[in-house]
C-alpha positions as CSV (number, residue, x, y, z in Angstrom):
1,M,67.2,210.9,169.5
2,T,67.2,210.1,165.8
3,V,70.2,211.3,163.7
4,L,69.3,212.3,160.2
5,K,71.6,212.8,157.3
6,I,69.5,215.7,156.1
7,R,69.6,219.1,157.8
8,K,67.8,222.4,157.4
9,G,69.2,224.4,154.4
10,D,70.4,221.4,152.5
11,E,69.4,220.9,148.8
12,V,67.6,217.6,148.3
13,Q,66.1,215.6,145.5
14,V,62.9,213.5,145.8
15,I,63.5,209.9,144.8
16,A,60.0,208.5,145.3
17,G,56.4,209.6,145.1
18,K,54.4,212.0,143.0
19,D,57.2,214.7,143.0
20,R,60.0,212.3,142.0
21,G,62.9,214.1,140.4
22,K,62.1,217.5,141.9
23,R,64.7,219.4,143.9
24,G,64.3,221.9,146.7
25,S,65.9,223.2,149.9
26,V,64.9,221.8,153.2
27,Q,62.9,224.4,155.2
28,E,62.2,222.4,158.4
29,V,63.2,219.0,159.8
30,E,61.3,216.9,162.4
31,P,63.8,214.2,163.6
32,Q,61.3,212.5,166.0
33,K,58.8,212.0,163.2
34,H,61.4,211.2,160.6
35,R,60.0,213.9,158.3
36,A,61.2,217.1,156.5
37,V,59.5,220.0,154.7
38,V,61.0,220.8,151.3
39,A,60.3,224.0,149.4
40,G,58.2,223.5,146.3
41,V,57.6,219.8,146.9
42,N,54.6,217.9,148.3
43,I,52.3,221.0,147.9
44,S,48.8,220.7,149.3
45,K,45.9,223.1,148.8
46,R,44.0,224.2,151.8
47,H,40.8,226.3,151.8
48,Q,41.0,229.3,154.1
49,K,37.9,231.3,155.3
50,P,38.5,235.0,155.6
51,N,38.8,236.5,159.1
52,P,38.8,240.3,159.0
53,Q,39.5,240.6,162.8
54,Q,42.9,238.8,162.4
55,N,43.5,240.3,159.0
56,I,43.4,237.0,157.2
57,K,42.4,236.9,153.6
58,G,40.3,233.9,152.3
59,G,41.0,231.7,149.3
60,I,43.0,228.6,148.4
61,I,46.4,228.5,150.1
62,E,49.2,226.3,148.7
63,E,51.7,225.1,151.3
64,P,54.4,222.5,151.4
65,R,53.7,219.5,153.7
66,P,56.2,217.3,155.5
67,M,57.4,214.2,153.8
68,D,59.3,211.2,154.9
69,V,63.1,211.6,154.9
70,S,63.5,208.2,153.2
71,K,62.0,209.7,150.0
72,L,64.8,212.4,149.9
73,M,68.4,212.2,148.8
74,L,71.0,214.9,149.5
75,V,72.4,216.8,146.5
76,C,76.2,217.3,146.8
77,P,77.1,221.0,146.4
78,K,80.4,220.1,144.8
79,C,79.5,217.5,142.2
80,G,75.8,218.5,141.9
81,K,74.4,214.9,142.0
82,A,72.0,213.3,144.4
83,T,74.3,211.1,146.5
84,R,74.5,209.0,149.6
85,V,76.0,210.5,152.7
86,G,78.7,209.1,154.9
87,H,80.3,210.4,158.1
88,E,84.0,210.9,158.9
89,T,85.9,212.2,161.9
90,D,88.9,214.5,161.4
91,E,92.1,214.7,163.5
92,N,90.4,217.0,166.1
93,G,87.6,214.4,166.7
94,N,85.0,216.5,164.9
95,K,82.4,214.5,162.9
96,H,81.3,215.8,159.5
97,R,79.2,214.6,156.5
98,V,80.9,213.3,153.4
99,C,79.6,212.8,149.8
100,K,80.0,209.1,148.8
101,A,80.3,210.0,145.1
102,C,83.2,212.6,145.2
103,G,84.4,212.3,148.8
104,E,84.1,216.0,149.5
105,E,82.9,217.3,152.9
106,I,79.3,218.5,152.8
107,R,78.6,221.8,154.7
108,T,75.3,223.5,155.3
109,Q,75.1,227.3,154.7
110,G,75.0,228.1,158.4
111,E,78.0,225.9,159.4
112,G,81.4,227.3,160.4
113,S,84.5,227.6,158.1
């Protein structure tokens, strides 16, 4: 299993590609494929035919597509900068992510205390 330093709910900044410099929150992570879907980044347009039986409207649909995790950098919630991520273990043996710039622990919205 691949361990990624980016999780669902994290705010990230794009560091390479056509959307370089944009920020968004991670909506979905695919660790096996090494990819993540970020809101408002890597938008593609898809043409949709209307289907009245399934109540689907037609038109051009814009949706975010997955992008490689190597093009993303985590934004520290404390210092507000895009930063590298390290790991530390506390006295209880629990492993957590740490901002390399300010040294603060990085927590996702859904994590405990």
